[in-house]
C-alpha positions as a printed NumPy array, in Angstrom:
array([[ 61.93 ,  91.392,  67.442],
       [ 65.059,  89.317,  68.381],
       [ 66.396,  89.004,  71.909],
       [ 69.061,  90.932,  72.941],
       [ 72.002,  89.265,  74.156],
       [ 74.67 ,  90.594,  76.894],
       [ 77.321,  92.691,  76.054],
       [ 80.06 ,  92.256,  77.762],
       [ 81.296,  95.179,  80.722],
       [ 83.69 ,  98.036,  79.167],
       [ 86.396,  97.522,  80.338],
       [ 87.645,  99.241,  83.632],
       [ 90.073, 102.343,  83.616],
       [ 93.166, 102.194,  84.744],
       [ 92.322, 104.762,  87.668],
       [ 89.348, 102.256,  88.823],
       [ 91.84 ,  99.459,  88.034],
       [ 94.515, 101.101,  90.536],
       [ 91.786, 102.112,  93.094],
       [ 91.251,  98.214,  92.969],
       [ 94.282,  97.439,  93.044],
       [ 95.049,  99.49 ,  95.727],
       [ 91.819,  98.142,  98.239],
       [ 92.578,  94.424,  97.374],
       [ 96.598,  95.152,  98.499],
       [ 95.152,  96.394, 101.829],
       [ 93.211,  93.802, 102.376],
       [ 95.38 ,  91.401, 101.873],
       [ 98.125,  93.497, 104.227],
       [ 94.807,  93.347, 107.039],
       [ 94.871,  89.953, 106.859],
       [ 98.979,  88.931, 106.838],
       [ 98.922,  91.174, 110.223],
       [ 96.251,  89.593, 111.77 ],
       [ 97.567,  86.34 , 110.646],
       [101.221,  87.243, 112.135],
       [ 99.503,  88.839, 115.285],
       [ 97.927,  85.32 , 116.051],
       [101.4  ,  83.945, 116.226],
       [102.308,  86.326, 118.555],
       [103.749,  89.592, 116.227],
       [102.94 ,  92.811, 116.92 ],
       [102.509,  95.4  , 113.706],
       [105.45 ,  98.28 , 114.204],
       [104.242,  99.694, 110.326],
       [102.403,  99.108, 107.829],
       [103.863, 100.517, 104.155],
       [106.935, 101.766, 105.523],
       [108.014, 103.923, 102.897],
       [112.331, 104.319, 102.946],
       [114.485, 106.18 , 100.433],
       [114.636, 102.483,  99.049],
       [111.084, 101.138,  98.211],
       [108.183, 100.498, 100.832],
       [107.915,  97.253, 103.377],
       [104.228,  96.701, 103.473],
       [104.521,  95.497, 106.928],
       [107.307,  95.277, 110.379],
       [106.106,  93.347, 112.91 ],
       [107.487,  92.305, 115.867],
       [108.228,  89.79 , 118.914],
       [110.615,  89.539, 121.718],
       [113.22 ,  87.901, 119.371],
       [112.503,  88.852, 116.027],
       [111.801,  91.875, 113.555],
       [110.281,  90.607, 110.423],
       [110.358,  92.724, 107.24 ],
       [106.982,  91.274, 105.337],
       [106.095,  91.551, 102.3  ],
       [101.992,  90.724, 100.945],
       [101.691,  89.101,  97.584],
       [ 97.891,  88.233,  96.903],
       [ 96.799,  86.09 ,  93.59 ],
       [ 94.301,  83.886,  92.515],
       [ 96.09 ,  81.081,  94.047],
       [ 98.912,  80.57 ,  96.155],
       [101.197,  79.515,  93.172],
       [100.494,  82.887,  91.863],
       [100.974,  84.814,  94.374],
       [104.495,  82.596,  95.178],
       [105.663,  83.648,  91.765],
       [104.723,  87.259,  91.857],
       [108.164,  88.645,  93.594],
       [110.687,  89.644,  91.544],
       [114.34 ,  89.55 ,  92.254],
       [114.469,  93.46 ,  91.842],
       [111.533,  93.836,  93.926],
       [113.284,  91.425,  96.818],
       [116.642,  93.629,  96.311],
       [114.55 ,  96.963,  97.55 ],
       [113.132,  94.98 ,  99.908],
       [116.34 ,  94.426, 101.384],
       [117.39 ,  97.534, 101.024],
       [114.293,  99.58 , 102.61 ],
       [114.576,  96.66 , 105.275],
       [118.498,  96.732, 105.897],
       [117.498, 101.517, 106.283],
       [114.719, 100.895, 108.418],
       [117.207,  98.585, 110.385],
       [119.972, 101.353, 110.611],
       [117.843, 104.238, 111.234],
       [115.093, 103.165, 113.922],
       [117.145, 101.481, 116.874],
       [114.435, 101.332, 118.705],
       [112.658,  99.095, 116.385],
       [116.114,  96.15 , 116.64 ],
       [115.485,  92.75 , 118.008],
       [118.135,  90.003, 118.677],
       [116.889,  88.277, 114.967],
       [115.174,  89.685, 111.732],
       [114.242,  87.529, 108.334],
       [112.421,  89.229, 105.092],
       [109.749,  86.898, 104.974],
       [106.609,  86.657, 101.89 ],
       [103.096,  86.267, 103.042],
       [101.438,  84.659, 100.181],
       [ 97.048,  85.055,  99.938],
       [ 94.878,  83.361,  97.573],
       [ 91.899,  85.017,  96.324],
       [ 89.993,  82.734,  99.098],
       [ 92.284,  84.211, 101.546],
       [ 94.39 ,  81.154, 102.434],
       [ 97.472,  82.112, 103.647],
       [100.725,  80.822, 103.29 ],
       [103.982,  82.354, 105.371],
       [107.818,  81.877, 103.016],
       [110.263,  82.152, 106.44 ],
       [113.026,  83.67 , 104.974],
       [111.68 ,  83.904, 101.375],
       [114.862,  85.941,  99.848],
       [117.949,  84.087, 101.261],
       [116.068,  80.263,  99.948],
       [117.292,  80.975,  96.278]])
């Protein structure tokens, strides 16, 4: 009798892929929050929903309020390319909404940063990411 060749694993269901992506996103946001905490920022909120979209992290220091978008991909280069123009516009609108509706979170300075994370946990912070273009 010939040896059986291993068959490919069955494809994951859409629900399972979504669950895995959700867990990976939460883990990436935790890594990002820890990274920024080591820089002196405290977390005011995670996955903040607004009428304009969701902000992954809202971090603050005495002088800065940061809206953080976290992108995780296999490589940092892939993660850098993951933010679309349309998503960037929604993030800016969501951040403006938070600034307008939460005066208790106001700081003298604010900006929207993107933290990109690769598959091994390396992190790169792109400061003021949406004003660079």
